[in-house]
C-alpha positions in Angstrom: 1.1 -115.5 11.5 -1.6 -115.7 8.9 -4.2 -116.9 11.5 -3.5 -113.9 13.8 -3.9 -111.5 10.8 -7.2 -113.2 9.8 -8.3 -113.0 13.5 -7.6 -109.3 13.8 -8.9 -108.0 10.5 -11.7 -110.5 9.8 -12.2 -109.3 6.3 -15.4 -111.4 6.3 -17.0 -111.2 9.8 -19.1 -114.2 9.0 -16.0 -116.4 9.2 -16.5 -116.5 12.9 -19.6 -118.5 12.3 -17.5 -121.4 11.2 -17.1 -122.1 14.9 -20.9 -122.5 15.3 -21.0 -126.0 13.7 -21.0 -129.5 15.1 -17.6 -130.3 13.6 -15.5 -127.6 15.3 -17.6 -127.9 18.5 -16.7 -131.7 18.7 -13.1 -131.2 17.6 -12.4 -128.4 20.1 -14.1 -130.3 22.9 -11.9 -133.4 22.3 -8.8 -131.2 22.2 -9.9 -129.4 25.4 -10.7 -132.6 27.3 -7.6 -134.5 26.4 -5.2 -131.6 27.0 -6.7 -130.4 30.2 -7.1 -133.9 31.7 -3.5 -134.7 30.7 -2.2 -131.6 32.5 -4.3 -132.2 35.6 -3.4 -135.8 35.9 0.3 -135.0 35.5 0.4 -132.2 38.1 -1.9 -133.8 40.7 -1.3 -137.5 40.6 1.5 -138.7 38.3 4.4 -136.3 37.6 4.5 -133.1 39.9 6.1 -129.9 38.7 8.8 -129.8 41.4 10.7 -132.5 39.5 12.8 -132.0 36.3 10.9 -134.7 34.4 7.5 -133.3 35.6 8.4 -129.8 34.4 9.5 -131.0 31.0 6.4 -133.1 30.7 4.2 -130.1 31.5 6.0 -128.0 28.9 5.6 -130.7 26.2 1.8 -131.0 27.0 1.4 -127.2 26.6 3.5 -127.3 23.5 1.3 -129.9 21.9 -1.9 -128.0 22.7 -0.5 -124.7 21.3 0.7 -126.3 18.0 -2.5 -128.3 17.5 -4.7 -125.3 18.0 -2.5 -123.0 15.9 -2.7 -125.3 12.9 -6.3 -126.1 13.5 -7.4 -122.4 13.5 -5.1 -121.7 10.5 -6.7 -124.5 8.5 -10.1 -123.1 9.5 -9.7 -119.3 9.1 -6.9 -119.0 6.5 -9.1 -121.1 4.2 -8.3 -122.9 1.0 -8.3 -119.9 -1.4 -11.1 -119.3 -3.8 -11.2 -118.6 -7.5 -12.4 -115.0 -8.1 -16.1 -114.7 -9.0 -16.5 -114.4 -12.8 -12.9 -115.6 -13.4 -11.9 -116.5 -17.0 -8.5 -117.4 -18.5 -6.4 -114.8 -20.1 -6.6 -116.5 -23.5 -10.1 -116.7 -24.7 -9.5 -119.9 -26.6 -8.6 -121.7 -23.4 -12.2 -121.4 -22.2 -13.3 -124.4 -24.3 -11.0 -126.6 -22.2 -12.5 -125.5 -18.9 -15.8 -126.1 -17.1 -18.1 -123.2 -16.5 -19.5 -122.7 -13.0 -23.0 -121.3 -13.1 -23.0 -120.6 -9.4 -19.8 -118.4 -9.5 -20.6 -117.2 -13.1 -17.0 -118.0 -14.1 -14.8 -120.7 -15.4 -13.2 -123.3 -13.1 -9.4 -122.9 -13.1 -7.3 -126.1 -13.4 -7.5 -128.2 -10.2 -10.4 -126.1 -8.8 -13.8 -127.5 -7.9 -17.1 -126.0 -6.8 -18.0 -126.7 -3.1 -21.7 -126.7 -2.4 -21.0 -126.0 1.3 -18.8 -123.0 0.8 -20.7 -122.0 -2.4 -17.5 -121.1 -4.1 -15.0 -122.6 -6.5 -12.0 -123.7 -4.4 -8.4 -123.6 -5.5 -6.9 -127.1 -5.6 -9.8 -128.5 -3.6 -9.0 -131.7 -1.7 -12.3 -132.1 0.2 -14.7 -130.2 2.5 -13.9 -131.1 6.0 -16.7 -130.8 8.6 -14.2 -130.8 11.5 -12.9 -127.4 10.4 -16.2 -126.4 8.7 -14.2 -125.3 5.7 -12.6 -126.8 2.6 -9.1 -128.2 2.5 -7.4 -126.7 -0.5 -4.4 -124.8 -1.9 -3.7 -122.3 0.9 -4.5 -124.4 4.0 -3.4 -127.8 2.9 -0.2 -127.6 4.8 -1.9 -126.4 8.0 -4.5 -129.1 7.8 -2.0 -131.9 7.3 0.2 -130.5 10.1 -2.9 -130.7 12.4 -3.4 -134.3 11.3 0.1 -135.1 12.4 0.2 -133.2 15.6 -3.2 -134.3 16.9 -2.2 -138.0 17.1 1.2 -137.2 18.6 -0.3 -135.0 21.3 -3.1 -137.6 22.0 -0.5 -140.4 22.2 1.4 -138.4 24.8 -1.9 -137.7 26.7 -2.9 -141.4 26.5 0.5 -142.4 28.1 -0.2 -139.9 30.9 -3.7 -141.3 31.5 -2.5 -144.9 31.5 0.3 -144.2 33.9 -1.9 -142.1 36.2 -4.5 -144.9 36.6 -1.8 -147.5 37.0 0.2 -145.7 39.7 -2.8 -144.5 41.6 -4.5 -148.0 41.6 -1.2 -149.9 42.2 -1.7 -150.2 46.0 -5.5 -150.9 45.7 -5.7 -153.5 42.9 -3.5 -156.5 42.2 -2.8 -156.4 38.5 -1.2 -159.8 38.4 1.6 -158.6 36.0 4.5 -160.6 37.4 6.6 -159.8 34.4 6.0 -156.1 34.5 8.4 -154.2 36.8 7.7 -150.5 37.2 9.7 -148.5 39.7 7.1 -147.0 42.0 9.6 -145.3 44.4 9.2 -141.9 42.6 5.5 -142.0 42.9 5.6 -142.8 46.7 7.9 -139.9 47.4 5.1 -137.3 47.1 1.6 -136.9 48.3 -1.1 -136.2 45.7 -2.8 -132.8 46.1 -6.1 -134.7 46.3 -7.1 -138.4 46.4 -7.7 -140.3 43.1 -11.4 -140.7 43.5 -14.0 -142.6 41.4 -15.0 -139.4 39.5 -11.3 -138.7 38.7 -10.9 -142.3 37.5 -14.0 -142.1 35.3 -12.9 -138.8 33.8 -9.4 -140.1 33.1 -10.8 -143.3 31.6 -13.1 -141.2 29.4 -10.2 -139.0 28.3 -8.1 -142.1 27.5 -10.9 -143.3 25.2 -11.0 -140.0 23.3 -7.2 -139.8 23.1 -6.9 -143.4 21.7 -9.8 -142.9 19.3 -8.3 -139.6 18.0 -4.9 -141.1 17.6 -6.2 -144.0 15.4 -8.8 -142.0 13.4 -6.8 -138.9 12.7 -3.6 -140.8 12.3 -5.2 -142.8 9.4 -6.3 -139.5 7.8 -2.7 -138.2 8.0 -1.3 -141.2 6.2 -4.0 -140.8 3.5 -3.2 -137.1 3.1 0.6 -137.8 2.9 0.0 -140.4 0.3 -1.6 -138.0 -2.1 0.7 -135.1 -1.2 3.8 -137.1 -2.1 2.3 -137.6 -5.6 1.2 -133.9 -5.7 -2.4 -134.9 -6.0 -5.6 -134.2 -4.0 -8.2 -136.8 -3.0 -10.5 -135.6 -5.8 -7.7 -135.8 -8.4 -6.8 -139.3 -7.3 -10.4 -140.3 -8.0 -10.3 -138.5 -11.4 -7.2 -140.4 -12.3 -8.8 -143.7 -11.3 -11.9 -142.9 -13.4 -9.6 -141.9 -16.4 -8.0 -145.4 -16.4 -11.5 -147.0 -16.2 -12.7 -144.9 -19.1 -9.7 -145.7 -21.3 -10.1 -149.4 -20.5 -13.8 -149.4 -21.1 -13.7 -147.7 -24.5 -10.3 -149.2 -25.5 -9.1 -145.8 -26.8 -5.4 -146.6 -26.6 -4.8 -143.4 -24.7 -2.1 -143.0 -22.1 -3.2 -140.7 -19.2 -0.3 -139.1 -17.4 -1.2 -137.2 -14.2 0.1 -133.7 -15.1 1.1 -132.4 -11.6 3.3 -135.3 -10.4 6.8 -133.8 -10.7 8.4 -137.2 -10.5 10.3 -136.8 -7.2 8.5 -137.1 -3.9 10.6 -134.3 -2.4 9.6 -131.9 -5.2 6.0 -132.8 -4.7 6.3 -132.4 -1.0 7.7 -128.8 -1.4 4.7 -127.8 -3.4 2.6 -128.0 -0.2 5.1 -127.5 2.6 7.4 -124.4 2.5 9.5 -122.5 5.1 7.4 -119.4 4.6 4.1 -121.3 5.4 2.6 -120.2 2.0 2.3 -122.9 -0.7 3.9 -122.7 -4.1 2.0 -121.1 -6.9 -1.0 -118.7 -7.2 -3.6 -121.4 -7.2 -4.3 -121.1 -11.0 -1.1 -121.9 -12.8 0.8 -125.0 -11.8 4.2 -126.7 -12.6 3.5 -129.7 -14.7 5.0 -132.9 -16.0 7.1 -132.6 -19.2 4.7 -134.6 -21.3 1.6 -132.6 -20.2 0.2 -129.1 -20.3 -2.0 -126.9 -18.1 -5.3 -128.3 -19.3 -4.5 -132.0 -19.4 -6.6 -132.7 -16.3 -9.5 -130.4 -17.3 -9.8 -132.0 -20.7 -10.0 -135.4 -18.9 -12.7 -134.1 -16.6 -14.7 -132.9 -19.6 -14.4 -136.4 -21.3 -15.6 -138.0 -18.0 -18.6 -135.6 -17.9 -19.5 -136.7 -21.4 -19.0 -140.4 -20.6 -21.2 -139.9 -17.5 -24.0 -138.6 -19.6 -23.6 -141.5 -22.1 -23.9 -144.1 -19.3 -26.8 -142.4 -17.5 -30.2 -144.1 -17.5 -33.4 -142.2 -17.8 -36.2 -142.9 -15.3 -39.8 -141.6 -14.9 -40.8 -140.8 -11.3 -43.8 -142.9 -10.2 -44.0 -141.7 -6.6 -43.6 -138.4 -4.8 -40.6 -137.9 -2.5 -40.0 -134.8 -0.3 -36.2 -134.9 -0.3 -35.9 -136.1 3.3 -32.5 -137.5 4.3 -34.0 -140.5 6.0 -37.6 -141.0 4.6 -39.3 -143.3 7.1 -42.5 -143.4 5.0 -40.6 -145.1 2.2 -39.7 -148.3 4.1 -37.2 -149.4 6.7 -34.6 -150.5 4.1 -34.6 -147.0 2.5 -34.5 -145.4 6.0 -31.6 -147.4 7.4 -29.6 -147.5 4.2 -29.5 -143.8 3.4 -26.1 -142.8 2.0 -23.7 -141.5 4.7 -22.9 -138.3 2.8 -23.7 -134.6 2.9 -24.8 -134.7 -0.8 -28.2 -133.1 -1.2 -31.4 -135.1 -1.6 -33.6 -134.1 -4.4 -37.4 -133.8 -3.9 -39.4 -135.5 -6.6 -42.9 -135.4 -8.0 -44.7 -138.0 -10.0 -44.1 -137.7 -13.7 -40.8 -136.0 -13.5 -37.7 -137.3 -15.3 -34.3 -138.2 -13.7 -31.1 -139.3 -15.2 -29.4 -141.8 -12.9 -25.6 -142.3 -13.1 -25.0 -144.7 -10.2 -26.7 -146.1 -7.2 -27.6 -149.0 -5.0 -30.8 -151.1 -4.6 -32.4 -148.4 -2.4 -30.8 -145.1 -3.5 -29.7 -143.6 -6.8 -27.4 -140.7 -7.6 -28.2 -138.5 -10.6 -29.7 -135.4 -12.2 -33.3 -134.2 -12.0 -34.4 -132.6 -15.3 -36.4 -129.4 -15.0 -37.9 -127.0 -17.5 -37.3 -123.3 -17.5 -40.4 -122.4 -15.5 -39.2 -124.7 -12.6 -35.6 -123.4 -12.5 -36.7 -120.0 -11.2 -37.0 -121.3 -7.6 -33.9 -123.5 -7.7 -32.0 -123.6 -4.4 -28.7 -121.7 -4.6 -26.5 -124.6 -3.5 -27.4 -126.8 -6.4 -24.9 -127.2 -9.3 -26.5 -126.8 -12.7 -25.6 -128.3 -16.1 -27.1 -127.1 -19.3 -28.2 -129.9 -21.7 -30.4 -130.5 -24.8 -34.0 -129.6 -24.3 -35.1 -132.7 -26.3 -34.4 -135.7 -24.0 -34.6 -138.1 -26.9 -31.6 -136.5 -28.4 -29.6 -136.5 -25.1 -28.0 -139.9 -25.3 -27.6 -139.5 -29.1 -25.6 -136.3 -28.6 -23.2 -137.8 -26.0 -22.8 -141.0 -27.9 -21.8 -139.0 -30.9 -19.5 -136.9 -28.7 -17.8 -140.0 -27.3 -17.4 -141.6 -30.7 -16.0 -138.4 -32.2 -13.4 -138.1 -29.5 -12.1 -141.7 -29.1 -8.6 -140.6 -29.9 -9.0 -137.3 -28.0 -5.3 -137.0 -26.9 -3.6 -134.1 -25.2 -2.6 -132.8 -28.7 -6.2 -131.5 -28.9 -4.8 -128.1 -27.7 -2.9 -127.9 -31.0 -5.6 -129.3 -33.3 -8.5 -127.9 -35.2 -11.1 -130.2 -33.7 -14.4 -128.3 -33.0 -14.9 -129.4 -29.4 -17.9 -128.3 -27.4 -17.8 -128.9 -23.7 -21.0 -129.5 -21.8 -21.7 -126.0 -20.7 -21.7 -124.7 -24.3 -24.5 -127.0 -25.5 -27.6 -124.9 -26.2 -30.9 -125.8 -24.6 -33.6 -124.9 -22.1 -33.5 -127.8 -19.7 -31.4 -127.8 -16.5 -30.3 -130.6 -14.2 -28.7 -130.6 -10.9 -27.0 -133.5 -9.0 -28.0 -135.2 -5.8 -29.3 -138.3 -4.2 -32.6 -139.7 -5.3 -34.9 -142.1 -3.4 -35.4 -145.3 -5.3 -38.8 -146.9 -4.7 -38.7 -150.6 -3.6 -39.9 -152.9 -6.2 -42.8 -155.1 -5.1 
């Protein structure tokens, strides 16, 4: 009962604040509306408790509600598990294969990523979920996925109750014209409802039906997406890293073969890495079972190569117009206002004359790094991720081009080679950059 333990002890009292967010408020409201309306509709109008079927139906509705809430609160309060602040590997030489997190002042363990919302490096991070106001990661992945399964099942049951309640109560009042549909109404006529099925009751039931059907479809799709990556022992982030690895190899024609290191080959074995009888996932969140042809740092090395490739492809821009970092800047034109990226990534305020390095974007918005000098970094917001690069911007692309050329055949055997490899965080310099969305001025 990990959730109950967390609820009683509350090692971090601020965890209660996770409930004070639009995500949990909406999620818990939907759960409360669907479950309460399904119970009320069953008892009052559709399936009374004095029948065997009605009693069983009532027990099932309560069961769905308890299981959904149990897994939901576990996913929220147990949390994903965090890499200790200031963490570093036992072997000093392994640090050159890992990224350094300046926010946590430690190295990122394999499969971990820094979450701007949680402001911590998360073990086996899948994504930050606004509905639980927490990350989905190593320790709560099973609870989160179970919630994604149970919510559609419970809402499907509730939707059936809503449909049958409206049909049976309106049967005598409205001619449905379904000559081929034969529903036995004798059981319904044998009892008198506790109260009449009024217009407000119909409206409430119809509203709850919409919530139940919408939740079934939306959350059901998320469940299948999660199961797809779990059966391959991946996370959503790692699936994206693997896709970029294939693109990088194809773009540079390096002849490498990238094998995802954590796929154990059999789906059942991958499944057991997340779902266990004890409720606790396999592993400590730092060391992982790996493919026979890989090693612990196969993925982290690929991430470092992708970071270098990202810098090589980035384009330098000079800011020509001030921007205050607003999410939807109306003063910059209607196209920029309405086409703002639908993401919680930060927006970077800009001043005329500053330099940015754009890595991707659309016609109206770009994503990239804003380059700052030492004097400006002192007031940097704490939720911005920093990367240390060369102070001479003219040497930036030269450095990364040389880096990529030097490492074209940078295979997994690097761990056993004598190649002098310098990851991004070891490059000396006095200029910092942090990532976020940048407004792109419309060309006139």
